[in-house]
C-alpha positions as CSV (number, residue, x, y, z in Angstrom):
1,X,-37.0,11.9,124.8
2,X,-33.3,11.9,125.6
3,X,-33.8,11.9,129.4
4,X,-36.3,9.0,129.1
5,X,-33.6,7.0,127.3
6,X,-31.0,8.0,129.9
7,X,-29.0,10.0,127.3
8,X,-26.9,12.8,128.5
9,X,-26.8,15.8,126.2
10,X,-23.7,17.9,126.7
11,X,-23.3,21.2,124.9
12,X,-19.7,22.5,124.8
13,X,-19.0,26.1,124.4
14,X,-22.5,27.0,125.6
15,X,-21.3,30.3,127.2
16,X,-22.1,33.8,126.2
17,X,-20.4,33.6,122.9
18,X,-21.9,30.3,121.7
19,X,-24.2,32.1,119.3
20,X,-21.3,34.2,118.0
21,X,-19.6,31.5,116.1
22,X,-18.8,32.5,112.5
23,X,-16.5,31.6,109.7
24,X,-14.1,34.2,111.1
25,X,-14.2,32.8,114.7
26,X,-13.4,29.1,114.9
27,X,-14.1,26.9,117.9
28,X,-12.0,27.8,120.9
29,X,-9.0,25.8,122.1
30,X,-10.8,25.4,125.5
31,X,-13.9,23.9,123.8
32,X,-11.7,21.5,121.8
33,X,-9.7,20.4,124.9
34,X,-13.0,19.8,126.8
35,X,-14.5,17.9,123.9
36,X,-11.4,15.7,123.6
37,X,-11.5,15.1,127.4
38,X,-15.0,13.8,127.0
39,X,-14.2,11.7,123.9
40,X,-11.3,10.1,125.8
41,X,-13.4,9.3,128.8
42,X,-14.8,5.7,128.6
43,X,-17.6,6.6,130.9
44,X,-18.9,9.0,128.2
45,X,-19.7,6.1,125.9
46,X,-21.8,5.5,123.8
47,X,-21.0,8.9,122.4
48,X,-22.1,11.0,119.4
49,X,-20.1,14.1,118.5
50,X,-22.0,16.6,116.5
51,X,-22.6,20.3,115.8
52,X,-25.3,22.0,113.8
53,X,-24.3,20.5,110.5
54,X,-21.5,18.2,111.5
55,X,-18.9,20.0,109.4
56,X,-16.9,22.8,111.1
57,X,-16.9,22.4,114.8
58,X,-17.3,18.7,114.7
59,X,-14.6,18.5,111.9
60,X,-12.3,20.6,114.0
61,X,-12.7,18.5,117.1
62,X,-12.3,15.3,115.2
63,X,-9.3,16.7,113.3
64,X,-7.6,17.4,116.7
65,X,-8.5,13.9,117.8
66,X,-6.8,12.5,114.7
67,X,-3.7,14.5,115.5
68,X,-3.8,12.9,119.0
69,X,-4.0,9.5,117.2
70,X,-0.9,10.4,115.3
71,X,-2.5,10.6,111.9
72,X,-0.4,12.5,109.3
73,X,-1.6,16.1,108.8
74,X,-2.3,15.3,105.2
75,X,-4.7,12.6,106.2
76,X,-6.3,14.7,108.9
77,X,-7.0,17.6,106.6
78,X,-8.1,15.3,103.8
79,X,-10.8,13.8,106.1
80,X,-11.9,17.2,107.2
81,X,-12.2,18.4,103.6
82,X,-14.0,15.3,102.5
83,X,-16.7,15.8,105.2
84,X,-16.9,19.6,104.9
85,X,-17.1,19.4,101.1
86,X,-17.0,22.7,99.3
87,X,-17.6,24.5,102.7
88,X,-14.2,23.6,104.3
89,X,-12.7,26.6,106.1
90,X,-9.0,27.5,105.9
91,X,-9.2,28.9,109.5
92,X,-10.4,25.5,110.8
93,X,-7.6,23.7,108.9
94,X,-5.1,26.1,110.4
95,X,-6.5,25.5,113.9
96,X,-6.1,21.8,113.5
97,X,-2.6,22.1,112.1
98,X,-1.5,24.4,115.0
99,X,-3.4,22.6,117.8
100,X,-1.0,21.5,120.6
101,X,-1.8,17.9,121.5
102,X,0.2,18.3,124.6
103,X,-2.8,20.2,126.1
104,X,-4.6,16.8,126.2
105,X,-3.8,14.0,128.6
106,X,-4.7,10.6,127.3
107,X,-6.1,8.6,130.2
108,X,-4.5,5.2,131.1
109,X,-7.8,3.5,130.2
110,X,-8.9,5.4,127.1
111,X,-11.5,3.8,124.9
112,X,-9.8,1.0,123.0
113,X,-11.4,1.8,119.7
114,X,-9.4,5.1,119.6
115,X,-6.1,3.2,119.5
116,X,-4.3,5.6,121.9
117,X,-1.7,5.0,124.5
118,X,-1.4,7.0,127.7
119,X,2.0,8.6,128.1
120,X,3.6,7.7,131.4
121,X,4.8,10.5,133.5
122,X,2.6,13.1,131.8
123,X,0.8,15.3,134.2
124,X,-3.0,15.0,134.5
125,X,-4.8,18.0,133.1
């Protein structure tokens, strides 16, 4: 159905350890950076970000996007907890808190709905 509708499905982190995700092993930094690169790419739109239940991996990716949008950490974690409900994971919250947003380059023409500004002079990456 997706191909008939010209919808591209992209599975991030689909390597050998994709089925090894557990509460003790959060999503990797590489997967989050790649996910954010796709979220920031206007050619990826329309876009739906999701994981199996839309809580942990999705919440971690979106939490890192919120940091990139300069949300306060309190607001980022409150949104994560609200959507993860009683199943929020401290390890994911710690990942979001410690995520280095300097690993992500905001393109000059990022999707306007994200309210981001590209930093001039920052190397592409």
